[in-house]
PDB file of N, CA, C and O in Angstrom, chain B, residues numbered from 101:
ATOM      1  N   MET B 101    -142.976 -48.098-168.898  1.00  0.00           N
ATOM      2  CA  MET B 101    -141.990 -49.035-168.388  1.00  0.00           C
ATOM      3  C   MET B 101    -142.715 -50.313-167.946  1.00  0.00           C
ATOM      4  O   MET B 101    -143.799 -50.252-167.366  1.00  0.00           O
ATOM      5  N   VAL B 102    -142.126 -51.425-168.215  1.00  0.00           N
ATOM      6  CA  VAL B 102    -142.698 -52.711-167.817  1.00  0.00           C
ATOM      7  C   VAL B 102    -142.568 -52.834-166.293  1.00  0.00           C
ATOM      8  O   VAL B 102    -141.464 -52.713-165.762  1.00  0.00           O
ATOM      9  N   PRO B 103    -143.683 -53.073-165.580  1.00  0.00           N
ATOM     10  CA  PRO B 103    -143.591 -53.157-164.110  1.00  0.00           C
ATOM     11  C   PRO B 103    -142.647 -54.227-163.606  1.00  0.00           C
ATOM     12  O   PRO B 103    -142.055 -54.052-162.541  1.00  0.00           O
ATOM     13  N   ALA B 104    -142.478 -55.329-164.322  1.00  0.00           N
ATOM     14  CA  ALA B 104    -141.593 -56.397-163.863  1.00  0.00           C
ATOM     15  C   ALA B 104    -140.130 -55.926-163.750  1.00  0.00           C
ATOM     16  O   ALA B 104    -139.348 -56.539-163.023  1.00  0.00           O
ATOM     17  N   LEU B 105    -139.760 -54.876-164.439  1.00  0.00           N
ATOM     18  CA  LEU B 105    -138.409 -54.346-164.373  1.00  0.00           C
ATOM     19  C   LEU B 105    -138.087 -53.806-162.976  1.00  0.00           C
ATOM     20  O   LEU B 105    -136.924 -53.767-162.575  1.00  0.00           O
ATOM     21  N   ILE B 106    -139.100 -53.400-162.255  1.00  0.00           N
ATOM     22  CA  ILE B 106    -138.936 -52.780-160.942  1.00  0.00           C
ATOM     23  C   ILE B 106    -138.202 -53.675-159.955  1.00  0.00           C
ATOM     24  O   ILE B 106    -137.405 -53.181-159.157  1.00  0.00           O
ATOM     25  N   ASP B 107    -138.449 -54.958-159.991  1.00  0.00           N
ATOM     26  CA  ASP B 107    -137.847 -55.887-159.006  1.00  0.00           C
ATOM     27  C   ASP B 107    -136.480 -56.412-159.425  1.00  0.00           C
ATOM     28  O   ASP B 107    -135.867 -57.178-158.681  1.00  0.00           O
ATOM     29  N   ARG B 108    -135.998 -56.027-160.574  1.00  0.00           N
ATOM     30  CA  ARG B 108    -134.694 -56.533-161.028  1.00  0.00           C
ATOM     31  C   ARG B 108    -133.566 -55.748-160.370  1.00  0.00           C
ATOM     32  O   ARG B 108    -133.658 -54.538-160.161  1.00  0.00           O
ATOM     33  N   ASN B 109    -132.496 -56.478-160.052  1.00  0.00           N
ATOM     34  CA  ASN B 109    -131.354 -55.861-159.392  1.00  0.00           C
ATOM     35  C   ASN B 109    -130.721 -54.762-160.243  1.00  0.00           C
ATOM     36  O   ASN B 109    -130.250 -53.760-159.707  1.00  0.00           O
ATOM     37  N   ILE B 110    -130.707 -54.942-161.560  1.00  0.00           N
ATOM     38  CA  ILE B 110    -130.089 -53.926-162.424  1.00  0.00           C
ATOM     39  C   ILE B 110    -130.840 -52.585-162.306  1.00  0.00           C
ATOM     40  O   ILE B 110    -130.234 -51.514-162.348  1.00  0.00           O
ATOM     41  N   TRP B 111    -132.171 -52.674-162.158  1.00  0.00           N
ATOM     42  CA  TRP B 111    -132.969 -51.438-161.989  1.00  0.00           C
ATOM     43  C   TRP B 111    -132.669 -50.791-160.636  1.00  0.00           C
ATOM     44  O   TRP B 111    -132.482 -49.577-160.549  1.00  0.00           O
ATOM     45  N   LYS B 112    -132.626 -51.589-159.609  1.00  0.00           N
ATOM     46  CA  LYS B 112    -132.365 -51.069-158.252  1.00  0.00           C
ATOM     47  C   LYS B 112    -130.974 -50.432-158.198  1.00  0.00           C
ATOM     48  O   LYS B 112    -130.786 -49.381-157.586  1.00  0.00           O
ATOM     49  N   THR B 113    -129.998 -51.084-158.848  1.00  0.00           N
ATOM     50  CA  THR B 113    -128.645 -50.521-158.889  1.00  0.00           C
ATOM     51  C   THR B 113    -128.619 -49.216-159.665  1.00  0.00           C
ATOM     52  O   THR B 113    -128.001 -48.243-159.234  1.00  0.00           O
ATOM     53  N   PHE B 114    -129.289 -49.195-160.805  1.00  0.00           N
ATOM     54  CA  PHE B 114    -129.367 -47.977-161.624  1.00  0.00           C
ATOM     55  C   PHE B 114    -129.984 -46.827-160.824  1.00  0.00           C
ATOM     56  O   PHE B 114    -129.435 -45.726-160.792  1.00  0.00           O
ATOM     57  N   MET B 115    -131.120 -47.081-160.185  1.00  0.00           N
ATOM     58  CA  MET B 115    -131.781 -46.039-159.418  1.00  0.00           C
ATOM     59  C   MET B 115    -130.931 -45.625-158.214  1.00  0.00           C
ATOM     60  O   MET B 115    -130.897 -44.449-157.852  1.00  0.00           O
ATOM     61  N   GLY B 116    -130.254 -46.578-157.601  1.00  0.00           N
ATOM     62  CA  GLY B 116    -129.361 -46.256-156.476  1.00  0.00           C
ATOM     63  C   GLY B 116    -128.196 -45.379-156.905  1.00  0.00           C
ATOM     64  O   GLY B 116    -127.746 -44.524-156.143  1.00  0.00           O
ATOM     65  N   ASN B 117    -127.708 -45.586-158.121  1.00  0.00           N
ATOM     66  CA  ASN B 117    -126.634 -44.738-158.650  1.00  0.00           C
ATOM     67  C   ASN B 117    -127.122 -43.318-158.935  1.00  0.00           C
ATOM     68  O   ASN B 117    -126.386 -42.348-158.759  1.00  0.00           O
ATOM     69  N   LEU B 118    -128.368 -43.216-159.375  1.00  0.00           N
ATOM     70  CA  LEU B 118    -128.929 -41.893-159.656  1.00  0.00           C
ATOM     71  C   LEU B 118    -129.186 -41.106-158.358  1.00  0.00           C
ATOM     72  O   LEU B 118    -128.921 -39.907-158.262  1.00  0.00           O
ATOM     73  N   ASN B 119    -129.710 -41.835-157.376  1.00  0.00           N
ATOM     74  CA  ASN B 119    -130.023 -41.196-156.099  1.00  0.00           C
ATOM     75  C   ASN B 119    -129.858 -42.220-154.977  1.00  0.00           C
ATOM     76  O   ASN B 119    -130.727 -43.073-154.797  1.00  0.00           O
ATOM     77  N   PRO B 120    -128.775 -42.154-154.226  1.00  0.00           N
ATOM     78  CA  PRO B 120    -128.518 -43.134-153.174  1.00  0.00           C
ATOM     79  C   PRO B 120    -129.596 -43.167-152.087  1.00  0.00           C
ATOM     80  O   PRO B 120    -129.722 -44.170-151.386  1.00  0.00           O
ATOM     81  N   LYS B 121    -130.367 -42.103-151.936  1.00  0.00           N
ATOM     82  CA  LYS B 121    -131.424 -42.062-150.913  1.00  0.00           C
ATOM     83  C   LYS B 121    -132.735 -42.666-151.413  1.00  0.00           C
ATOM     84  O   LYS B 121    -133.675 -42.823-150.634  1.00  0.00           O
ATOM     85  N   TYR B 122    -132.811 -43.007-152.696  1.00  0.00           N
ATOM     86  CA  TYR B 122    -134.041 -43.553-153.278  1.00  0.00           C
ATOM     87  C   TYR B 122    -134.331 -44.948-152.734  1.00  0.00           C
ATOM     88  O   TYR B 122    -133.466 -45.824-152.757  1.00  0.00           O
ATOM     89  N   MET B 123    -135.530 -45.145-152.254  1.00  0.00           N
ATOM     90  CA  MET B 123    -135.981 -46.446-151.781  1.00  0.00           C
ATOM     91  C   MET B 123    -136.917 -47.023-152.843  1.00  0.00           C
ATOM     92  O   MET B 123    -138.024 -46.523-153.041  1.00  0.00           O
ATOM     93  N   ALA B 124    -136.471 -48.061-153.513  1.00  0.00           N
ATOM     94  CA  ALA B 124    -137.243 -48.649-154.605  1.00  0.00           C
ATOM     95  C   ALA B 124    -138.570 -49.211-154.111  1.00  0.00           C
ATOM     96  O   ALA B 124    -138.635 -49.868-153.072  1.00  0.00           O
ATOM     97  N   THR B 125    -139.619 -48.942-154.869  1.00  0.00           N
ATOM     98  CA  THR B 125    -140.939 -49.476-154.580  1.00  0.00           C
ATOM     99  C   THR B 125    -141.021 -50.868-155.191  1.00  0.00           C
ATOM    100  O   THR B 125    -140.573 -51.081-156.318  1.00  0.00           O
ATOM    101  N   SER B 126    -141.586 -51.809-154.458  1.00  0.00           N
ATOM    102  CA  SER B 126    -141.664 -53.185-154.948  1.00  0.00           C
ATOM    103  C   SER B 126    -142.711 -53.330-156.031  1.00  0.00           C
ATOM    104  O   SER B 126    -143.654 -52.543-156.113  1.00  0.00           O
ATOM    105  N   LEU B 127    -142.536 -54.345-156.862  1.00  0.00           N
ATOM    106  CA  LEU B 127    -143.516 -54.652-157.904  1.00  0.00           C
ATOM    107  C   LEU B 127    -144.879 -54.916-157.272  1.00  0.00           C
ATOM    108  O   LEU B 127    -145.901 -54.474-157.798  1.00  0.00           O
ATOM    109  N   LYS B 128    -144.903 -55.622-156.167  1.00  0.00           N
ATOM    110  CA  LYS B 128    -146.181 -55.934-155.505  1.00  0.00           C
ATOM    111  C   LYS B 128    -146.911 -54.665-155.116  1.00  0.00           C
ATOM    112  O   LYS B 128    -148.124 -54.576-155.306  1.00  0.00           O
ATOM    113  N   THR B 129    -146.216 -53.692-154.583  1.00  0.00           N
ATOM    114  CA  THR B 129    -146.859 -52.424-154.200  1.00  0.00           C
ATOM    115  C   THR B 129    -147.369 -51.682-155.428  1.00  0.00           C
ATOM    116  O   THR B 129    -148.477 -51.146-155.422  1.00  0.00           O
ATOM    117  N   ILE B 130    -146.565 -51.653-156.470  1.00  0.00           N
ATOM    118  CA  ILE B 130    -146.979 -50.970-157.698  1.00  0.00           C
ATOM    119  C   ILE B 130    -148.190 -51.670-158.308  1.00  0.00           C
ATOM    120  O   ILE B 130    -149.171 -51.020-158.668  1.00  0.00           O
ATOM    121  N   ARG B 131    -148.119 -52.988-158.422  1.00  0.00           N
ATOM    122  CA  ARG B 131    -149.182 -53.766-159.059  1.00  0.00           C
ATOM    123  C   ARG B 131    -150.462 -53.789-158.233  1.00  0.00           C
ATOM    124  O   ARG B 131    -151.555 -53.676-158.788  1.00  0.00           O
ATOM    125  N   ASP B 132    -150.343 -53.934-156.916  1.00  0.00           N
ATOM    126  CA  ASP B 132    -151.524 -54.135-156.067  1.00  0.00           C
ATOM    127  C   ASP B 132    -152.102 -52.854-155.480  1.00  0.00           C
ATOM    128  O   ASP B 132    -153.270 -52.829-155.094  1.00  0.00           O
ATOM    129  N   LYS B 133    -151.304 -51.786-155.405  1.00  0.00           N
ATOM    130  CA  LYS B 133    -151.789 -50.552-154.774  1.00  0.00           C
ATOM    131  C   LYS B 133    -151.749 -49.347-155.696  1.00  0.00           C
ATOM    132  O   LYS B 133    -152.772 -48.698-155.911  1.00  0.00           O
ATOM    133  N   LEU B 134    -150.574 -49.039-156.245  1.00  0.00           N
ATOM    134  CA  LEU B 134    -150.396 -47.789-156.981  1.00  0.00           C
ATOM    135  C   LEU B 134    -151.165 -47.767-158.302  1.00  0.00           C
ATOM    136  O   LEU B 134    -151.858 -46.793-158.593  1.00  0.00           O
ATOM    137  N   ILE B 135    -151.051 -48.830-159.104  1.00  0.00           N
ATOM    138  CA  ILE B 135    -151.750 -48.858-160.385  1.00  0.00           C
ATOM    139  C   ILE B 135    -153.266 -48.857-160.188  1.00  0.00           C
ATOM    140  O   ILE B 135    -153.950 -48.067-160.840  1.00  0.00           O
ATOM    141  N   PRO B 136    -153.827 -49.716-159.308  1.00  0.00           N
ATOM    142  CA  PRO B 136    -155.277 -49.663-159.103  1.00  0.00           C
ATOM    143  C   PRO B 136    -155.757 -48.307-158.573  1.00  0.00           C
ATOM    144  O   PRO B 136    -156.843 -47.855-158.936  1.00  0.00           O
ATOM    145  N   ALA B 137    -154.977 -47.669-157.739  1.00  0.00           N
ATOM    146  CA  ALA B 137    -155.359 -46.346-157.235  1.00  0.00           C
ATOM    147  C   ALA B 137    -155.400 -45.324-158.363  1.00  0.00           C
ATOM    148  O   ALA B 137    -156.306 -44.492-158.414  1.00  0.00           O
ATOM    149  N   GLN B 138    -154.429 -45.379-159.266  1.00  0.00           N
ATOM    150  CA  GLN B 138    -154.406 -44.451-160.393  1.00  0.00           C
ATOM    151  C   GLN B 138    -155.559 -44.740-161.354  1.00  0.00           C
ATOM    152  O   GLN B 138    -156.155 -43.812-161.901  1.00  0.00           O
ATOM    153  N   VAL B 139    -155.874 -46.005-161.561  1.00  0.00           N
ATOM    154  CA  VAL B 139    -157.021 -46.384-162.415  1.00  0.00           C
ATOM    155  C   VAL B 139    -158.305 -45.793-161.822  1.00  0.00           C
ATOM    156  O   VAL B 139    -159.141 -45.266-162.556  1.00  0.00           O
ATOM    157  N   ALA B 140    -158.465 -45.880-160.499  1.00  0.00           N
ATOM    158  CA  ALA B 140    -159.657 -45.342-159.853  1.00  0.00           C
ATOM    159  C   ALA B 140    -159.768 -43.839-160.033  1.00  0.00           C
ATOM    160  O   ALA B 140    -160.865 -43.326-160.255  1.00  0.00           O
ATOM    161  N   VAL B 141    -158.659 -43.128-159.943  1.00  0.00           N
ATOM    162  CA  VAL B 141    -158.661 -41.671-160.137  1.00  0.00           C
ATOM    163  C   VAL B 141    -159.057 -41.309-161.565  1.00  0.00           C
ATOM    164  O   VAL B 141    -159.878 -40.419-161.783  1.00  0.00           O
ATOM    165  N   VAL B 142    -158.469 -42.003-162.528  1.00  0.00           N
ATOM    166  CA  VAL B 142    -158.781 -41.717-163.940  1.00  0.00           C
ATOM    167  C   VAL B 142    -160.240 -42.038-164.224  1.00  0.00           C
ATOM    168  O   VAL B 142    -160.913 -41.277-164.918  1.00  0.00           O
ATOM    169  N   ARG B 143    -160.736 -43.146-163.702  1.00  0.00           N
ATOM    170  CA  ARG B 143    -162.145 -43.521-163.908  1.00  0.00           C
ATOM    171  C   ARG B 143    -163.077 -42.479-163.301  1.00  0.00           C
ATOM    172  O   ARG B 143    -164.044 -42.055-163.933  1.00  0.00           O
ATOM    173  N   ARG B 144    -162.782 -42.074-162.078  1.00  0.00           N
ATOM    174  CA  ARG B 144    -163.605 -41.059-161.405  1.00  0.00           C
ATOM    175  C   ARG B 144    -163.621 -39.750-162.194  1.00  0.00           C
ATOM    176  O   ARG B 144    -164.677 -39.146-162.382  1.00  0.00           O
ATOM    177  N   ASP B 145    -162.450 -39.317-162.652  1.00  0.00           N
ATOM    178  CA  ASP B 145    -162.370 -38.067-163.424  1.00  0.00           C
ATOM    179  C   ASP B 145    -163.148 -38.175-164.732  1.00  0.00           C
ATOM    180  O   ASP B 145    -163.819 -37.224-165.132  1.00  0.00           O
ATOM    181  N   ALA B 146    -163.064 -39.321-165.399  1.00  0.00           N
ATOM    182  CA  ALA B 146    -163.793 -39.512-166.655  1.00  0.00           C
ATOM    183  C   ALA B 146    -165.300 -39.475-166.402  1.00  0.00           C
ATOM    184  O   ALA B 146    -166.039 -38.861-167.172  1.00  0.00           O
ATOM    185  N   ILE B 147    -165.756 -40.113-165.349  1.00  0.00           N
ATOM    186  CA  ILE B 147    -167.170 -40.104-165.015  1.00  0.00           C
ATOM    187  C   ILE B 147    -167.630 -38.697-164.679  1.00  0.00           C
ATOM    188  O   ILE B 147    -168.713 -38.285-165.094  1.00  0.00           O
ATOM    189  N   ASP B 148    -166.832 -37.961-163.940  1.00  0.00           N
ATOM    190  CA  ASP B 148    -167.185 -36.557-163.624  1.00  0.00           C
ATOM    191  C   ASP B 148    -167.346 -35.713-164.882  1.00  0.00           C
ATOM    192  O   ASP B 148    -168.276 -34.912-164.976  1.00  0.00           O
ATOM    193  N   VAL B 149    -166.448 -35.887-165.850  1.00  0.00           N
ATOM    194  CA  VAL B 149    -166.555 -35.139-167.098  1.00  0.00           C
ATOM    195  C   VAL B 149    -167.816 -35.552-167.856  1.00  0.00           C
ATOM    196  O   VAL B 149    -168.554 -34.697-168.346  1.00  0.00           O
ATOM    197  N   LEU B 150    -168.063 -36.847-167.955  1.00  0.00           N
ATOM    198  CA  LEU B 150    -169.209 -37.344-168.711  1.00  0.00           C
ATOM    199  C   LEU B 150    -170.546 -36.972-168.073  1.00  0.00           C
ATOM    200  O   LEU B 150    -171.544 -36.814-168.775  1.00  0.00           O
ATOM    201  N   LYS B 151    -170.572 -36.832-166.751  1.00  0.00           N
ATOM    202  CA  LYS B 151    -171.827 -36.442-166.083  1.00  0.00           C
ATOM    203  C   LYS B 151    -172.297 -35.066-166.523  1.00  0.00           C
ATOM    204  O   LYS B 151    -173.489 -34.767-166.451  1.00  0.00           O
ATOM    205  N   GLY B 152    -171.392 -34.239-166.968  1.00  0.00           N
ATOM    206  CA  GLY B 152    -171.756 -32.887-167.404  1.00  0.00           C
ATOM    207  C   GLY B 152    -172.140 -32.799-168.865  1.00  0.00           C
ATOM    208  O   GLY B 152    -172.440 -31.713-169.360  1.00  0.00           O
ATOM    209  N   GLU B 153    -172.136 -33.919-169.565  1.00  0.00           N
ATOM    210  CA  GLU B 153    -172.457 -33.936-170.985  1.00  0.00           C
ATOM    211  C   GLU B 153    -173.856 -34.482-171.231  1.00  0.00           C
ATOM    212  O   GLU B 153    -174.402 -35.214-170.405  1.00  0.00           O
ATOM    213  N   PHE B 154    -174.429 -34.120-172.370  1.00  0.00           N
ATOM    214  CA  PHE B 154    -175.761 -34.586-172.736  1.00  0.00           C
ATOM    215  C   PHE B 154    -175.683 -35.274-174.089  1.00  0.00           C
ATOM    216  O   PHE B 154    -174.763 -35.034-174.870  1.00  0.00           O
ATOM    217  N   ASN B 155    -176.669 -36.141-174.359  1.00  0.00           N
ATOM    218  CA  ASN B 155    -176.772 -36.831-175.641  1.00  0.00           C
ATOM    219  C   ASN B 155    -175.518 -37.612-175.999  1.00  0.00           C
ATOM    220  O   ASN B 155    -175.027 -37.526-177.125  1.00  0.00           O
ATOM    221  N   LEU B 156    -175.010 -38.359-175.062  1.00  0.00           N
ATOM    222  CA  LEU B 156    -173.837 -39.175-175.312  1.00  0.00           C
ATOM    223  C   LEU B 156    -174.209 -40.395-176.145  1.00  0.00           C
ATOM    224  O   LEU B 156    -175.269 -40.986-175.939  1.00  0.00           O
ATOM    225  N   THR B 157    -173.366 -40.767-177.064  1.00  0.00           N
ATOM    226  CA  THR B 157    -173.575 -41.944-177.907  1.00  0.00           C
ATOM    227  C   THR B 157    -172.337 -42.815-177.825  1.00  0.00           C
ATOM    228  O   THR B 157    -171.210 -42.324-177.887  1.00  0.00           O
ATOM    229  N   LEU B 158    -172.555 -44.096-177.688  1.00  0.00           N
ATOM    230  CA  LEU B 158    -171.462 -45.058-177.639  1.00  0.00           C
ATOM    231  C   LEU B 158    -171.599 -45.977-178.831  1.00  0.00           C
ATOM    232  O   LEU B 158    -172.654 -46.572-179.050  1.00  0.00           O
ATOM    233  N   THR B 159    -170.528 -46.093-179.606  1.00  0.00           N
ATOM    234  CA  THR B 159    -170.549 -47.028-180.737  1.00  0.00           C
ATOM    235  C   THR B 159    -169.484 -48.084-180.505  1.00  0.00           C
ATOM    236  O   THR B 159    -168.486 -47.859-179.821  1.00  0.00           O
ATOM    237  N   PHE B 160    -169.732 -49.241-181.096  1.00  0.00           N
ATOM    238  CA  PHE B 160    -168.804 -50.353-180.933  1.00  0.00           C
ATOM    239  C   PHE B 160    -168.776 -51.122-182.224  1.00  0.00           C
ATOM    240  O   PHE B 160    -169.826 -51.489-182.752  1.00  0.00           O
ATOM    241  N   ASP B 161    -167.584 -51.375-182.748  1.00  0.00           N
ATOM    242  CA  ASP B 161    -167.443 -52.024-184.033  1.00  0.00           C
ATOM    243  C   ASP B 161    -166.829 -53.412-183.891  1.00  0.00           C
ATOM    244  O   ASP B 161    -165.912 -53.771-184.629  1.00  0.00           O
ATOM    245  N   GLY B 162    -167.332 -54.175-182.953  1.00  0.00           N
ATOM    246  CA  GLY B 162    -166.867 -55.547-182.779  1.00  0.00           C
ATOM    247  C   GLY B 162    -165.541 -55.636-182.057  1.00  0.00           C
ATOM    248  O   GLY B 162    -164.968 -54.630-181.639  1.00  0.00           O
ATOM    249  N   GLY B 163    -165.077 -56.830-181.922  1.00  0.00           N
ATOM    250  CA  GLY B 163    -163.828 -57.080-181.231  1.00  0.00           C
ATOM    251  C   GLY B 163    -163.839 -58.486-180.676  1.00  0.00           C
ATOM    252  O   GLY B 163    -164.612 -59.333-181.123  1.00  0.00           O
ATOM    253  N   SER B 164    -162.986 -58.732-179.709  1.00  0.00           N
ATOM    254  CA  SER B 164    -162.985 -60.052-179.072  1.00  0.00           C
ATOM    255  C   SER B 164    -162.653 -59.886-177.594  1.00  0.00           C
ATOM    256  O   SER B 164    -162.059 -58.896-177.166  1.00  0.00           O
ATOM    257  N   THR B 165    -163.061 -60.895-176.839  1.00  0.00           N
ATOM    258  CA  THR B 165    -162.802 -60.889-175.400  1.00  0.00           C
ATOM    259  C   THR B 165    -161.405 -61.439-175.151  1.00  0.00           C
ATOM    260  O   THR B 165    -160.738 -61.896-176.079  1.00  0.00           O
ATOM    261  N   ARG B 166    -160.972 -61.396-173.924  1.00  0.00           N
ATOM    262  CA  ARG B 166    -159.666 -61.979-173.574  1.00  0.00           C
ATOM    263  C   ARG B 166    -159.656 -63.482-173.807  1.00  0.00           C
ATOM    264  O   ARG B 166    -158.600 -64.089-173.988  1.00  0.00           O
ATOM    265  N   GLY B 167    -160.860 -64.080-173.801  1.00  0.00           N
ATOM    266  CA  GLY B 167    -160.976 -65.511-174.057  1.00  0.00           C
ATOM    267  C   GLY B 167    -161.048 -65.816-175.545  1.00  0.00           C
ATOM    268  O   GLY B 167    -161.353 -66.943-175.935  1.00  0.00           O
ATOM    269  N   LYS B 168    -160.768 -64.813-176.382  1.00  0.00           N
ATOM    270  CA  LYS B 168    -160.731 -64.963-177.837  1.00  0.00           C
ATOM    271  C   LYS B 168    -162.111 -65.278-178.430  1.00  0.00           C
ATOM    272  O   LYS B 168    -162.209 -65.952-179.456  1.00  0.00           O
ATOM    273  N   GLN B 169    -163.175 -64.787-177.778  1.00  0.00           N
ATOM    274  CA  GLN B 169    -164.524 -64.951-178.320  1.00  0.00           C
ATOM    275  C   GLN B 169    -164.916 -63.665-179.014  1.00  0.00           C
ATOM    276  O   GLN B 169    -164.719 -62.574-178.479  1.00  0.00           O
ATOM    277  N   SER B 170    -165.474 -63.797-180.206  1.00  0.00           N
ATOM    278  CA  SER B 170    -165.885 -62.613-180.979  1.00  0.00           C
ATOM    279  C   SER B 170    -167.100 -61.967-180.335  1.00  0.00           C
ATOM    280  O   SER B 170    -167.957 -62.635-179.757  1.00  0.00           O
ATOM    281  N   VAL B 171    -167.148 -60.640-180.454  1.00  0.00           N
ATOM    282  CA  VAL B 171    -168.274 -59.855-179.964  1.00  0.00           C
ATOM    283  C   VAL B 171    -168.867 -59.139-181.154  1.00  0.00           C
ATOM    284  O   VAL B 171    -169.842 -58.401-181.008  1.00  0.00           O
TER     285      VAL B 171
END
Protein backbone atom coordinates (compact mmCIF):
# COMPACT_ATOMS: atom_id res chain seq x y z
CA MET A 1 0.00 0.00 0.00
CA VAL A 2 1.26 3.48 -0.80
CA PRO A 3 2.00 5.24 2.53
CA ALA A 4 0.53 8.54 1.29
CA LEU A 5 -2.90 6.87 1.23
CA ILE A 6 -2.85 6.74 5.03
CA ASP A 7 -3.53 10.46 5.50
CA ARG A 8 -6.41 10.65 3.03
CA ASN A 9 -9.90 11.11 4.39
CA ILE A 10 -11.27 8.31 2.20
CA TRP A 11 -8.88 5.85 3.88
CA LYS A 12 -9.75 7.07 7.37
CA THR A 13 -13.47 6.79 6.56
CA PHE A 14 -13.01 3.31 5.11
CA MET A 15 -11.07 2.11 8.16
CA GLY A 16 -13.59 3.77 10.49
CA ASN A 17 -16.40 1.88 8.75
CA LEU A 18 -14.54 -1.40 9.19
CA ASN A 19 -13.79 -0.76 12.84
CA PRO A 20 -15.13 2.35 14.60
CA LYS A 21 -12.58 1.89 17.43
CA TYR A 22 -9.62 1.98 15.00
CA MET A 23 -7.32 4.96 15.50
CA ALA A 24 -5.55 5.69 12.22
CA THR A 25 -1.78 5.99 12.36
CA SER A 26 -0.45 9.13 10.69
CA LEU A 27 1.79 9.06 7.65
CA LYS A 28 4.49 10.84 9.67
CA THR A 29 4.50 8.07 12.29
CA ILE A 30 4.60 5.35 9.64
CA ARG A 31 7.30 7.08 7.59
CA ASP A 32 9.49 8.29 10.47
CA LYS A 33 9.09 5.52 13.05
CA LEU A 34 7.41 2.31 11.92
CA ILE A 35 9.11 1.76 8.54
CA PRO A 36 12.64 2.56 9.83
CA ALA A 37 12.07 0.27 12.83
CA GLN A 38 11.01 -2.58 10.53
CA VAL A 39 14.02 -1.96 8.26
CA ALA A 40 16.30 -2.22 11.31
CA VAL A 41 14.73 -5.55 12.34
CA VAL A 42 15.08 -7.02 8.84
CA ARG A 43 18.69 -5.80 8.58
CA ARG A 44 19.58 -7.24 11.99
CA ASP A 45 17.99 -10.59 11.13
CA ALA A 46 19.82 -10.74 7.78
CA ILE A 47 23.15 -9.98 9.46
CA ASP A 48 22.51 -12.65 12.09
CA VAL A 49 21.86 -15.25 9.37
CA LEU A 50 24.92 -14.21 7.36
CA LYS A 51 27.20 -14.32 10.43
CA GLY A 52 26.63 -18.06 10.56
CA GLU A 53 27.70 -18.62 6.96
CA PHE A 54 31.16 -19.13 5.50
CA ASN A 55 32.71 -18.37 2.10
CA LEU A 56 30.17 -15.73 1.16
CA THR A 57 30.52 -14.20 -2.31
CA LEU A 58 28.92 -11.00 -3.50
CA THR A 59 28.53 -10.31 -7.20
CA PHE A 60 27.36 -7.14 -8.85
CA ASP A 61 26.48 -6.67 -12.49
CA GLY A 62 26.41 -2.90 -12.75
CA GLY A 63 23.57 -0.51 -12.27
CA SER A 64 23.10 3.16 -11.53
CA THR A 65 22.83 5.38 -8.51
CA ARG A 66 19.82 7.50 -7.62
CA GLY A 67 21.71 10.35 -9.25
CA LYS A 68 21.61 8.40 -12.54
CA GLN A 69 25.36 7.72 -12.52
CA SER A 70 26.48 4.37 -13.91
CA VAL A 71 28.33 1.96 -11.65
